[in-house]
C-alpha positions as CSV (number, residue, x, y, z in Angstrom):
1,X,-39.7,13.1,45.3
2,X,-37.1,13.8,47.6
3,X,-33.7,13.0,46.1
4,X,-30.4,11.6,47.8
5,X,-27.2,12.2,46.2
6,X,-26.0,8.6,45.3
7,X,-23.5,7.3,47.9
8,X,-20.0,6.3,46.2
9,X,-19.8,3.5,48.8
10,X,-23.0,2.1,47.9
11,X,-22.1,1.3,44.5
12,X,-20.2,-1.9,43.8
13,X,-18.6,-2.5,40.2
14,X,-19.8,-5.1,38.2
15,X,-23.2,-5.9,40.4
16,X,-26.7,-4.8,39.5
17,X,-27.9,-1.2,41.2
18,X,-30.4,-2.0,43.7
19,X,-32.0,1.6,42.8
20,X,-32.7,3.5,39.7
21,X,-30.1,6.5,39.4
22,X,-31.7,9.9,38.4
23,X,-30.3,13.3,37.6
24,X,-30.7,16.5,40.0
25,X,-34.0,17.1,38.4
26,X,-35.4,13.6,38.8
27,X,-34.9,12.4,35.4
28,X,-34.2,8.7,34.9
29,X,-30.2,8.0,34.2
30,X,-29.8,4.2,34.7
31,X,-32.6,2.0,35.7
32,X,-32.6,-0.2,39.0
33,X,-30.6,-3.6,38.0
34,X,-28.1,-1.4,35.6
35,X,-24.3,-2.8,36.1
36,X,-21.7,-0.1,36.2
37,X,-18.9,-2.2,34.9
38,X,-15.8,0.3,35.5
39,X,-14.4,2.6,37.6
40,X,-14.3,5.0,34.9
41,X,-18.0,4.8,34.0
42,X,-18.9,5.5,37.9
43,X,-16.8,8.6,37.9
44,X,-18.4,10.2,34.7
45,X,-21.4,9.5,36.5
46,X,-21.0,11.1,39.7
47,X,-19.6,14.1,38.1
48,X,-22.6,14.6,36.0
49,X,-24.6,14.5,39.5
50,X,-26.4,11.3,40.5
51,X,-29.2,10.8,43.0
52,X,-31.5,8.0,44.1
53,X,-34.9,8.3,45.2
54,X,-34.9,8.5,49.0
55,X,-38.6,6.7,49.1
56,X,-37.4,3.9,46.9
57,X,-34.4,3.5,49.1
58,X,-36.7,3.2,52.4
59,X,-38.7,0.8,50.5
60,X,-36.0,-1.7,49.7
61,X,-34.8,-1.2,53.3
62,X,-38.4,-2.3,54.5
63,X,-38.5,-5.3,52.2
64,X,-35.1,-6.4,52.8
65,X,-35.4,-9.6,55.1
66,X,-32.2,-10.6,57.2
67,X,-30.6,-13.4,55.7
68,X,-27.5,-15.8,56.9
69,X,-24.3,-14.2,55.0
70,X,-23.2,-16.6,52.4
71,X,-19.9,-16.8,50.7
72,X,-20.3,-15.4,47.1
73,X,-18.3,-16.5,44.3
74,X,-17.5,-13.8,42.0
75,X,-18.2,-14.2,38.3
76,X,-15.0,-15.1,36.3
77,X,-12.4,-12.1,35.5
78,X,-11.2,-11.8,32.2
79,X,-7.8,-11.0,33.2
80,X,-7.9,-14.3,35.5
81,X,-8.7,-16.5,33.0
82,X,-5.9,-15.0,30.6
83,X,-3.8,-15.7,33.4
84,X,-5.0,-19.0,33.6
85,X,-4.6,-20.0,29.9
86,X,-0.6,-20.9,30.3
87,X,-1.4,-23.3,33.3
88,X,-4.4,-25.0,31.4
89,X,-2.0,-25.6,28.3
90,X,0.4,-26.8,30.5
91,X,-2.0,-29.5,32.2
92,X,-3.4,-30.5,28.6
93,X,-0.1,-31.0,26.8
94,X,1.2,-32.7,29.4
95,X,-1.2,-35.6,29.3
96,X,-1.1,-35.4,25.6
97,X,-0.3,-39.2,25.2
98,X,-2.4,-40.3,28.1
99,X,-5.6,-38.3,27.9
100,X,-8.2,-39.8,25.4
101,X,-9.2,-37.7,22.4
102,X,-6.1,-35.0,22.5
103,X,-7.4,-33.3,19.2
104,X,-10.7,-32.8,20.5
105,X,-9.8,-31.6,23.8
106,X,-7.3,-29.1,22.2
107,X,-10.2,-27.9,19.8
108,X,-12.1,-27.3,23.1
109,X,-9.3,-25.3,24.4
110,X,-8.8,-23.2,21.2
111,X,-12.3,-22.5,21.1
112,X,-12.2,-21.1,24.6
113,X,-9.2,-19.0,23.8
114,X,-11.5,-17.6,20.8
115,X,-14.1,-16.9,23.1
116,X,-11.5,-14.7,25.4
117,X,-10.8,-12.9,22.2
118,X,-14.3,-12.3,21.1
119,X,-15.1,-10.9,24.8
120,X,-12.4,-8.4,24.6
121,X,-9.7,-8.5,22.2
122,X,-8.0,-5.5,23.8
123,X,-7.6,-7.2,26.9
124,X,-5.7,-10.1,25.0
125,X,-3.5,-7.9,23.7
126,X,-2.7,-6.2,26.9
127,X,-1.7,-9.2,28.5
128,X,0.5,-10.1,25.7
129,X,2.2,-6.6,25.9
130,X,2.1,-6.2,29.7
131,X,4.7,-9.0,31.0
132,X,6.3,-7.0,33.6
133,X,5.9,-10.0,36.2
134,X,6.0,-12.8,33.8
135,X,7.3,-16.5,34.9
136,X,10.0,-17.8,32.8
137,X,9.5,-21.1,33.4
138,X,5.8,-20.8,32.0
139,X,7.6,-18.9,29.1
140,X,7.0,-21.9,26.4
141,X,3.1,-22.3,27.3
142,X,2.3,-18.4,27.8
143,X,4.3,-18.0,24.3
144,X,2.1,-20.2,22.5
145,X,-1.2,-18.9,24.0
146,X,0.0,-15.1,23.0
147,X,1.0,-16.5,19.5
148,X,-2.4,-18.4,19.1
149,X,-4.3,-15.1,20.3
150,X,-2.3,-13.1,17.6
151,X,-3.1,-15.7,14.7
152,X,-6.9,-15.3,15.7
153,X,-6.5,-11.5,15.3
154,X,-4.2,-11.9,11.7
155,X,-6.9,-14.7,10.4
156,X,-9.7,-12.7,10.6
157,X,-8.1,-9.5,9.1
158,X,-7.1,-11.6,6.3
159,X,-10.7,-13.0,6.0
160,X,-9.6,-16.8,6.4
161,X,-12.5,-19.1,6.6
162,X,-12.9,-20.5,10.4
163,X,-11.5,-24.0,9.9
164,X,-8.4,-22.4,8.5
165,X,-8.0,-20.2,11.1
166,X,-8.6,-22.6,13.7
167,X,-5.9,-25.1,12.1
168,X,-3.6,-21.8,12.8
169,X,-4.4,-21.4,16.2
170,X,-4.2,-25.1,17.1
171,X,-0.6,-25.2,15.1
172,X,0.2,-22.1,17.6
173,X,-0.7,-24.1,20.5
174,X,1.2,-27.2,19.8
175,X,4.3,-25.8,17.6
176,X,6.8,-26.4,20.3
177,X,5.3,-29.3,22.1
178,X,8.4,-31.2,22.6
179,X,10.4,-28.0,23.7
180,X,7.9,-26.2,25.9
181,X,9.9,-26.9,29.0
182,X,13.4,-26.3,27.4
183,X,11.8,-22.7,26.5
184,X,11.2,-21.9,30.0
185,X,14.5,-22.9,30.9
186,X,16.1,-20.8,28.2
187,X,14.1,-17.9,28.8
188,X,15.6,-17.9,32.4
189,X,19.3,-18.3,31.9
190,X,21.6,-15.7,31.6
191,X,24.0,-17.3,29.0
192,X,23.4,-17.9,25.4
193,X,22.2,-20.9,23.9
194,X,24.0,-24.0,24.4
195,X,24.7,-26.7,21.5
196,X,22.5,-28.9,23.1
197,X,19.8,-26.8,23.3
198,X,20.2,-25.7,19.8
199,X,20.0,-29.2,18.6
200,X,16.9,-29.7,20.4
201,X,15.3,-26.5,19.1
202,X,16.4,-27.4,15.3
203,X,14.3,-30.7,15.2
204,X,11.6,-29.6,17.4
205,X,9.2,-29.1,14.4
206,X,9.7,-32.7,12.9
207,X,9.4,-34.1,16.5
208,X,6.5,-32.0,17.2
209,X,4.4,-33.3,14.2
210,X,5.3,-37.2,15.0
211,X,4.1,-36.7,18.3
212,X,0.7,-35.2,17.3
213,X,0.3,-37.9,14.5
214,X,1.0,-40.6,16.9
215,X,-2.1,-39.1,19.4
216,X,-4.5,-39.2,16.2
217,X,-3.8,-35.8,14.9
218,X,-4.7,-35.8,11.2
219,X,-5.3,-32.2,10.1
220,X,-2.7,-31.6,7.4
221,X,-3.0,-28.0,7.4
222,X,-2.2,-27.9,11.4
223,X,0.6,-30.6,10.8
224,X,2.2,-29.1,8.0
225,X,2.3,-25.3,9.5
226,X,4.4,-27.0,12.4
227,X,6.4,-28.9,10.0
228,X,7.4,-25.4,8.0
229,X,7.1,-22.8,10.7
230,X,10.7,-22.2,10.9
231,X,11.4,-22.8,7.2
232,X,12.0,-19.8,4.8
233,X,11.3,-19.1,1.1
234,X,14.8,-18.4,0.3
235,X,15.6,-22.0,1.8
236,X,17.9,-20.7,4.9
237,X,15.5,-21.7,7.5
238,X,15.1,-25.3,9.2
239,X,15.1,-28.5,10.0
240,X,14.9,-29.1,6.2
241,X,16.2,-26.0,4.4
242,X,13.2,-25.9,1.9
243,X,11.6,-23.3,0.2
244,X,8.3,-24.4,-0.8
245,X,7.1,-23.0,2.5
246,X,3.0,-22.9,2.7
247,X,0.9,-19.6,3.9
248,X,-0.1,-21.2,7.2
249,X,3.4,-21.8,7.9
250,X,4.4,-18.2,6.9
251,X,2.1,-16.8,9.0
252,X,2.9,-19.0,12.2
253,X,6.6,-18.2,11.8
254,X,5.8,-14.4,11.7
255,X,3.3,-14.5,14.5
256,X,5.8,-16.8,16.7
257,X,8.6,-14.2,16.1
258,X,6.7,-11.0,16.7
259,X,5.4,-12.4,19.8
260,X,8.9,-13.6,20.7
261,X,10.4,-10.2,20.3
262,X,8.2,-8.4,22.7
263,X,8.5,-11.0,25.3
264,X,11.1,-10.1,28.0
265,X,13.9,-12.8,28.9
266,X,16.6,-13.0,31.4
267,X,19.1,-12.3,28.4
268,X,17.8,-9.8,27.0
269,X,15.0,-7.3,27.4
270,X,12.0,-7.3,25.2
271,X,11.4,-5.3,22.3
272,X,9.2,-2.2,22.3
273,X,6.2,-2.7,20.1
274,X,7.3,-0.2,17.8
275,X,10.7,-1.7,17.2
276,X,9.0,-5.1,16.8
277,X,6.8,-3.9,14.3
278,X,9.5,-2.2,12.2
279,X,11.5,-5.2,12.3
280,X,8.4,-7.0,11.0
281,X,7.7,-4.9,7.9
282,X,11.0,-5.0,7.2
283,X,11.7,-8.8,7.0
284,X,8.0,-9.4,5.6
285,X,8.7,-6.6,3.2
286,X,5.4,-5.3,4.0
287,X,3.7,-8.3,2.9
288,X,-0.2,-9.0,3.5
289,X,0.6,-10.9,6.8
290,X,2.8,-8.5,8.3
291,X,0.3,-5.9,7.5
292,X,-2.6,-7.7,9.0
293,X,-0.7,-8.0,12.2
294,X,0.5,-4.1,12.4
295,X,-3.4,-3.2,11.6
296,X,-4.7,-5.3,14.5
297,X,-2.0,-4.9,16.9
298,X,-1.7,-0.9,16.2
299,X,1.3,1.2,16.4
300,X,0.6,1.6,20.1
301,X,-1.0,-1.6,21.1
302,X,-3.0,-2.2,24.5
303,X,-0.5,-2.3,27.3
304,X,1.9,0.3,25.9
305,X,3.2,2.9,28.5
306,X,3.3,6.0,26.7
307,X,3.7,10.1,27.6
308,X,1.0,12.2,26.3
309,X,1.5,16.0,25.0
310,X,-0.4,16.9,28.0
311,X,2.4,15.7,30.0
312,X,0.6,12.7,31.7
313,X,1.9,9.0,31.4
314,X,-0.5,6.4,30.7
315,X,-1.4,3.0,29.5
316,X,-3.2,2.3,26.1
317,X,-6.1,0.4,26.7
318,X,-8.4,0.3,23.4
319,X,-7.3,0.5,19.8
320,X,-9.1,2.8,17.4
321,X,-9.5,2.9,13.8
322,X,-6.3,5.1,13.7
323,X,-3.5,2.7,14.7
324,X,-1.6,5.9,15.8
325,X,-4.3,7.5,18.1
326,X,-5.7,4.9,20.5
327,X,-7.3,5.7,23.9
328,X,-4.9,6.2,26.8
329,X,-5.9,5.7,30.4
330,X,-3.7,8.4,32.1
331,X,-2.1,7.2,35.7
332,X,-0.3,10.4,36.5
333,X,-0.9,14.3,36.4
334,X,0.4,16.7,34.0
335,X,3.6,16.9,36.1
336,X,4.0,13.0,36.1
337,X,2.8,12.4,39.5
338,X,0.6,9.2,40.5
339,X,-3.4,9.8,40.5
340,X,-5.7,7.8,42.5
341,X,-8.1,8.0,39.5
342,X,-7.4,6.7,35.9
343,X,-9.0,9.1,33.5
344,X,-9.3,7.9,29.5
345,X,-7.9,10.3,26.8
346,X,-8.3,10.1,23.1
347,X,-4.9,10.6,21.9
348,X,-6.6,11.7,18.3
349,X,-6.7,15.1,19.8
350,X,-3.8,17.2,19.7
351,X,-3.7,18.1,23.5
352,X,-3.5,14.3,24.5
353,X,-1.5,12.9,21.4
354,X,1.2,10.8,22.3
355,X,4.5,12.0,22.2
356,X,7.0,9.2,23.2
357,X,7.1,5.8,25.1
358,X,7.4,6.3,28.4
359,X,10.7,4.7,30.1
360,X,10.4,4.6,33.7
361,X,8.4,1.6,34.5
362,X,8.6,0.9,38.3
363,X,5.1,2.2,38.6
364,X,3.8,-0.7,36.5
365,X,5.0,-3.5,38.8
366,X,1.9,-3.4,40.7
367,X,-0.6,-1.7,38.7
368,X,-3.7,-4.2,38.7
369,X,-5.5,-4.2,35.0
370,X,-8.7,-4.0,36.8
371,X,-7.7,-0.1,37.6
372,X,-7.6,0.6,33.9
373,X,-10.5,-1.6,32.6
374,X,-12.8,-2.2,35.5
375,X,-14.1,-5.7,36.4
376,X,-14.5,-7.4,32.9
377,X,-16.6,-10.6,33.2
378,X,-15.9,-13.7,30.7
379,X,-17.2,-17.2,30.0
380,X,-15.7,-19.7,32.4
381,X,-12.8,-21.6,31.3
382,X,-12.9,-25.2,30.0
383,X,-11.8,-27.8,32.2
384,X,-9.2,-30.1,30.4
385,X,-10.2,-33.2,32.5
386,X,-13.8,-33.3,33.3
387,X,-15.8,-31.6,30.0
388,X,-15.9,-33.5,26.8
389,X,-14.6,-32.2,23.6
390,X,-16.7,-30.2,21.7
391,X,-17.9,-31.5,18.5
């Protein structure tokens, strides 16, 4: 068997291998058709020593028949689908009074969001943390999606039944139904909230519930969570100042406030995840809801920019069982110089422990997430116009 070294240029990330890959002794490493899903996986394979059978390559070249070039449509990219969620929610909520069966269509959207989280929850968290290029006019919609994502993780950590979790998720998606565009305006403005804006904010729980009831929503858990999501058990909340607040409303308020704190606006920078976690824990007094969020998010969540004991700077890409020791993809060398290839480190190892948050974020503005995760395929998104609602 004559072996040829595997040419890097012939391997396409996310596409099936056209031939089997073997080591220097001819032992099979990867079968033909195997999909290499990331640059990191490919780099490890090439470092190990990867070869192909010359005869297999020639046979495939002989069998290949010339065909007319086709315009190929790549499979859905998970990051692309997350980026589309805000626009998808905007289209759905814009037709809340005109489109038939709004409740069914929103249920379909919530189910799609659940599928995105299930595909890779670390990527969902990454998208909520890395908002360097966020568009303020979409803030209301993206914030609702991110809050719903956190509600999924939190409810599962608390072992809530699926129906209860989905009521919370749909409440998160529609909690600000009547002020979504106002939220975008306020995120972009560089002056404090105006009296007219404050009045609209204080009334939005009642108005959003009224609009949802008008279009046929009857889920009392969903509606009550929205009605009370700015109330507090000490009576200092709004709009009614009541103290008898249901658990779903408390959970929704905690997730809403946490996600708002780590989101940048024109008037203020985002809090770091660590600052937001400390404030959350203090305000909730270490209760089960804040504890669930902290355990799911981690102290250093995916998307966080950190410095390692090695001197490297990197992005957190994966949570582990240790909230303080995630997996980090290094984007610089030990001297802080950018590198062409990312290398993943287990920060549970002392030599790669996280020692600080990185502050110079200029190099992140054009950093594609696919460089950190590779091409991440995912289920196609729902159409809010054409597909029927799920049963």
